[in-house]
C-alpha positions as CSV (number, residue, x, y, z in Angstrom):
1,M,115.3,47.6,-15.8
2,M,112.3,49.3,-18.3
3,I,111.0,47.5,-20.4
4,S,109.5,49.8,-23.8
5,L,106.6,49.1,-24.9
6,N,105.1,50.1,-28.1
7,F,101.4,50.6,-28.7
8,Y,99.5,50.8,-32.1
9,K,96.6,52.4,-32.5
10,K,93.0,50.7,-33.4
11,K,89.2,51.2,-33.4
12,K,86.9,49.5,-31.6
13,I,83.7,49.2,-33.0
14,S,80.4,47.9,-31.3
15,I,77.4,47.3,-33.0
16,I,74.2,46.3,-31.2
17,V,71.6,44.9,-33.5
18,E,68.6,42.5,-33.2
19,M,69.6,38.9,-33.0
20,V,68.4,38.4,-36.3
21,Y,70.4,40.4,-37.8
22,K,73.3,39.3,-36.0
23,D,74.5,36.8,-39.2
24,K,74.2,39.4,-41.4
25,V,76.7,41.9,-39.9
26,L,79.6,38.9,-39.7
27,S,79.1,38.3,-42.9
28,L,80.1,41.8,-43.2
29,I,82.5,42.3,-40.3
30,E,85.4,39.3,-41.8
31,K,83.8,40.9,-45.9
32,A,85.6,44.2,-45.0
33,G,88.6,43.0,-43.0
34,A,88.5,42.0,-39.7
35,S,90.1,39.4,-37.7
36,G,88.5,38.7,-35.4
37,Y,85.4,40.0,-33.3
38,T,83.4,39.0,-29.8
39,I,79.5,38.7,-29.0
40,Y,77.5,39.6,-26.1
41,K,74.4,37.8,-26.1
42,G,71.4,38.8,-24.0
43,I,71.7,42.7,-24.1
44,I,69.1,44.2,-21.9
45,G,68.6,48.0,-22.0
46,K,66.3,51.3,-22.7
47,G,66.4,53.9,-25.3
48,K,64.1,55.3,-27.9
49,H,62.4,51.8,-28.4
50,G,61.4,51.7,-24.7
51,L,62.7,48.9,-22.6
52,R,64.4,45.7,-24.4
53,N,64.5,42.7,-22.1
54,D,67.2,39.6,-23.2
55,F,63.9,37.1,-24.2
56,S,65.2,35.0,-21.3
57,G,63.6,31.3,-22.2
58,A,62.1,31.9,-25.3
59,I,62.1,28.5,-28.2
60,G,65.4,29.3,-29.9
61,D,68.4,32.2,-29.7
62,S,66.5,34.0,-32.4
63,Y,65.2,36.4,-30.4
64,G,66.7,39.5,-28.5
65,N,70.2,41.9,-28.7
66,V,73.2,41.1,-29.8
67,E,76.5,43.4,-29.5
68,I,79.4,43.0,-31.6
69,V,82.5,44.2,-30.6
70,T,85.6,44.0,-33.1
71,I,88.9,46.2,-33.3
72,T,90.6,47.2,-36.7
73,S,92.6,49.4,-38.8
74,S,91.0,52.7,-39.4
75,E,90.5,51.5,-42.6
76,V,88.7,48.4,-42.3
77,A,85.8,50.3,-39.7
78,E,85.3,52.9,-42.6
79,R,84.4,49.7,-45.1
80,I,82.3,48.6,-41.6
81,F,80.8,51.9,-41.0
82,H,80.0,52.6,-44.6
83,E,78.2,48.9,-45.2
84,L,76.9,49.4,-41.9
85,Q,75.2,53.2,-42.8
86,K,73.7,50.4,-45.7
87,K,72.0,48.3,-43.7
88,M,69.9,50.7,-41.7
89,E,69.1,52.8,-44.3
90,K,66.8,50.1,-45.5
91,G,65.3,49.3,-41.8
92,I,67.2,47.6,-39.8
93,V,67.6,49.4,-36.2
94,L,71.3,49.2,-34.8
95,I,73.4,51.2,-32.3
96,L,77.1,51.7,-33.8
97,H,80.2,53.3,-31.8
98,S,83.8,53.7,-32.0
99,I,86.7,54.4,-29.8
100,D,90.1,55.4,-30.4
101,V,92.1,52.5,-28.8
102,D,96.1,51.6,-28.1
103,V,96.7,47.6,-28.9
104,M,100.3,46.5,-27.4
105,R,99.9,43.2,-30.5
106,D,99.0,44.9,-33.8
107,E,99.4,41.5,-35.4
108,Y,96.0,40.8,-34.1
109,F,94.0,43.2,-35.3
110,K,94.1,43.7,-38.8
């Protein structure tokens, strides 16, 4: 017997930002109504601003980039996008992208 699977439409948002702005972005995400997030440290890459190292061995955790990922409803995603746009207009450099995803537990991702 095949079990019917229920999927729910959500937005997966990825924000890559300098570590020094991590707490501001997390606060923004929480105020927008997201129910959770995941943080990946030591993000390394090359782009418009050149090669970005992970600053291994730096004193403290205030250097390098982090990726913050959250899965939310479209409404919460729009609030996050709007607030991040304000941050970018003030000069904070970040990379933002989102994709549509299907999740099985709607109540986990507000």
